[in-house]
Structure formats: structure tokens, C-alpha cells
C-alpha positions in Angstrom: -31.7 10.8 28.6 -34.3 13.6 28.9 -37.6 14.0 27.2 -36.5 17.2 25.4 -33.6 17.8 23.0 -32.3 21.3 22.4 -30.2 21.8 19.3 -27.9 24.9 19.4 -27.7 26.2 15.8 -30.8 26.3 13.5 -29.1 26.7 10.1 -28.2 24.1 7.5 -26.1 21.8 9.7 -28.7 22.2 12.5 -31.4 21.0 10.0 -29.5 17.8 9.4 -29.0 17.3 13.1 -32.7 17.7 13.7 -33.6 15.2 11.0 -31.3 12.6 12.7 -32.7 13.3 16.1 -36.2 12.9 14.8 -35.3 9.6 13.2 -33.7 8.3 16.4 -37.1 8.6 18.1 -35.6 9.2 21.6 -37.1 12.6 22.5 -40.7 13.7 22.9 -39.9 17.2 21.8 -37.0 18.9 19.9 -36.3 22.6 19.7 -33.6 25.0 18.6 -31.5 27.8 20.1 -30.0 30.3 17.7 -28.4 33.8 18.0 -30.0 34.9 14.7 -33.3 36.4 15.9 -34.8 36.4 12.4 -35.0 32.6 12.6 -38.2 31.6 14.3 -38.8 28.1 12.9 -36.5 25.6 11.3 -37.5 22.1 10.0 -40.9 22.9 11.5 -39.3 23.1 15.0 -39.4 26.2 17.1 -36.4 28.4 17.9 -37.0 29.1 21.6 -34.1 31.5 22.4 -30.4 32.3 22.0 -27.4 30.1 22.8 -27.1 31.7 26.3 -30.6 30.5 27.1 -29.3 26.9 27.2 -28.5 27.2 30.9 -32.2 27.9 31.8 -33.1 24.5 30.4 -30.3 22.6 32.2 -32.5 20.3 34.2 -35.1 19.5 31.6 -33.3 18.8 28.3 -30.4 17.1 26.5 -28.3 19.3 24.3 -26.5 19.1 21.0 -24.3 21.8 19.4 -25.0 22.0 15.7 -22.3 24.5 14.7 -20.2 23.6 11.7 -17.1 25.6 12.6 -14.8 23.3 14.7 -13.4 26.1 16.9 -16.8 27.7 17.7 -18.4 24.3 18.3 -15.6 23.4 20.8 -16.1 26.7 22.6 -19.9 26.3 23.0 -19.8 22.6 23.8 -17.0 23.0 26.4 -19.0 25.7 28.1 -22.1 23.5 28.3 -20.0 20.6 29.7 -18.4 22.9 32.2 -21.8 24.1 33.5 -23.0 20.5 33.8 -25.5 20.3 30.9 -26.1 16.9 29.4 -24.5 16.9 25.9 -25.5 13.8 23.8 -24.2 12.1 20.7 -26.4 11.4 17.7 -26.2 8.5 15.3 -28.3 8.2 12.2 -30.2 4.8 12.1 -28.7 4.0 8.7 -25.1 4.3 10.0 -23.1 1.1 10.3 -21.0 1.0 13.5 -18.6 -1.8 14.1 -17.7 -3.7 17.2 -15.5 -2.0 19.9 -16.2 1.5 18.5 -16.1 4.5 20.9 -18.0 7.7 20.1 -17.6 10.8 22.3 -20.3 13.1 23.5 -21.5 15.8 21.1 -20.4 13.8 18.1 -22.8 13.2 15.2 -22.6 10.2 12.8 -24.7 11.0 9.8 -26.6 8.9 7.2 -24.8 6.2 5.3 -21.6 6.4 7.3 -19.5 3.3 8.0 -17.3 3.1 11.1 -15.4 -0.1 11.4 -14.1 -2.0 14.4 -11.9 -0.6 17.2 -12.1 3.0 16.0 -12.1 5.8 18.6 -13.9 9.1 17.9 -13.6 12.0 20.3 -16.1 14.5 21.4 -17.8 17.2 19.3 -16.9 15.6 15.9 -18.9 15.7 12.7 -18.7 12.3 10.8 -20.6 13.5 7.8 -22.9 11.8 5.2 -21.6 8.6 3.6 -18.0 8.9 4.9 -16.1 5.8 5.9 -13.6 5.1 8.7 -11.9 1.8 8.6 -10.6 -0.2 11.6 -8.4 1.2 14.4 -8.8 4.9 13.4 -8.3 7.5 16.1 -10.3 10.7 15.5 -9.5 13.3 18.1 -11.9 16.0 19.5 -13.7 18.6 17.4 -12.9 17.2 13.9 -15.1 17.4 10.8 -14.9 14.4 8.4 -16.8 15.7 5.4 -19.3 13.8 3.2 -17.8 11.0 1.2 -14.4 11.1 2.8 -12.7 7.7 3.0 -10.1 6.8 5.7 -8.3 3.5 5.5 -7.2 1.5 8.6 -5.1 2.9 11.4 -5.5 6.5 10.5 -5.1 9.2 13.2 -6.5 12.7 12.8 -5.5 15.4 15.3 -7.8 17.8 17.1 -9.7 20.5 15.2 -8.8 19.2 11.8 -11.1 19.2 8.8 -11.1 16.7 6.0 -12.9 18.0 2.9 -15.6 16.3 0.8 -14.4 13.2 -1.0 -10.9 13.3 0.5 -9.0 10.0 0.9 -6.4 9.0 3.6 -4.2 6.0 3.1 -3.7 3.4 5.9 -1.3 4.1 8.7 -1.2 7.8 8.1 -1.2 10.4 10.9 -2.6 13.9 10.3 -1.6 16.5 13.0 -4.0 18.9 14.8 -5.2 22.0 13.0 -5.1 20.8 9.4 -7.5 21.5 6.5 -7.5 18.9 3.8 -9.2 20.0 0.6 -12.0 18.4 -1.4 -10.9 15.3 -3.3 -7.4 15.5 -1.8 -5.4 12.3 -1.3 -3.2 11.9 1.8 -0.6 9.1 1.4 1.9 10.1 4.1 2.0 11.7 7.5 1.1 15.4 7.8 3.2 16.8 10.7 2.6 20.6 10.3 -0.7 22.4 10.7 -2.0 24.1 7.5 -4.1 23.7 4.4 -3.4 20.8 2.1 -4.8 20.2 -1.4 -4.1 17.9 -4.4 -3.3 14.4 -5.4 -1.2 13.7 -3.4 -1.6 16.6 -1.1 0.8 19.6 -0.9 0.7 22.4 1.6 -0.6 25.7 0.3 -1.0 27.7 3.5 
């Protein structure tokens, strides 16, 4: 753990990340990197350069990639890891984390989230506001679980998938990699083909 945290991405998602980092009270200073040169300040915190400037701060800072797009977040985070930068995970103090839960680096667990026992969450995931993951879930790398999504027990979600706001996944359901599940959708059986799924219960539309 370093004294400084650098957040890559200073827009809306980055603001929530900064708020969590502030509430964790682990870093003496927090700053942003962002490729939009018009952004100088975000959340009262300074934007000190572009994404590529991260490597100049390698020895003096921890890093977090606050980019909402799963694929872009993966690309940036994997580059940081490859170059030996210290990528951290962030957990909001109000989140409830059960026993025997694993959370990978670069993952954020936001306010009001409940993660129950023996769940495994990979790296670079967004476990968003007031979502719930019950026991024995397996959430692979670079997934976004949107606000208010509810996953029952023994759910598996494949890499790079996105579950929309308020979506529901029944117990013992597997969702393959590369899926998008729409807002309010209900998944009651396995999804085995990548694509976009909406409705109650879900149907594939793309």
C-alpha cells in the first residue's frame, strides 16, 4: 500500500471510485489521470496527466482503473499489471462481505452491496451500488454487475459480461462470457451463447 492513489478515468464512474477511496481513508492523496485534456479537476481532485503518464508514477502510487467499458478497462488494467504497477481493489465501507469471499485486484465493491460467503470475484470487476451476490457465486474477470442486480446462490458469470440495472439471476444458473443482460431482465436458465438478452424471462435479441 502506497501513500498515493491514482485513479485512471475522471468522469462519472471515476467520481464514484474517488468517493469510495476517500471513505476508505487509506491514502494520503488521491489524483486522476484522464485522456480528456479539458478535465482539470474532478471531485475536487486534480487531474495530473493522461493514462500513459501512469508509468512515471510506478514507484510512488497505487492505481485503480475507473473505466466503465469492460473491454477498455481490461486493456488498460492488464497493461498496468504487465508493467508491474500496483493495482488495488476498492471496497466501500458500507458493503457487507461474507466469510471466505475472494475479490480480485482492480475490482470495486460499491455502497450497499452484499456479497455472501464463498463467492469468488475476479479482477477488474464492477460490483455496483446495492447489488447482491449470494453464496458460492463465481464472477469471472472484467464483469460489470449493475446497481440493484440480484444474483442467487451458485451463479456463474463469464468473463466480460454485463448485467444491467435491476436484473435478476436465479440460483444454479451459468451465464457465458461476452453477454449483455438488459435492465430488469430475469435469467432463469443457463445462457450458453454470447449476445444481448432482455425480458422476463430473457430472450436473445442480438
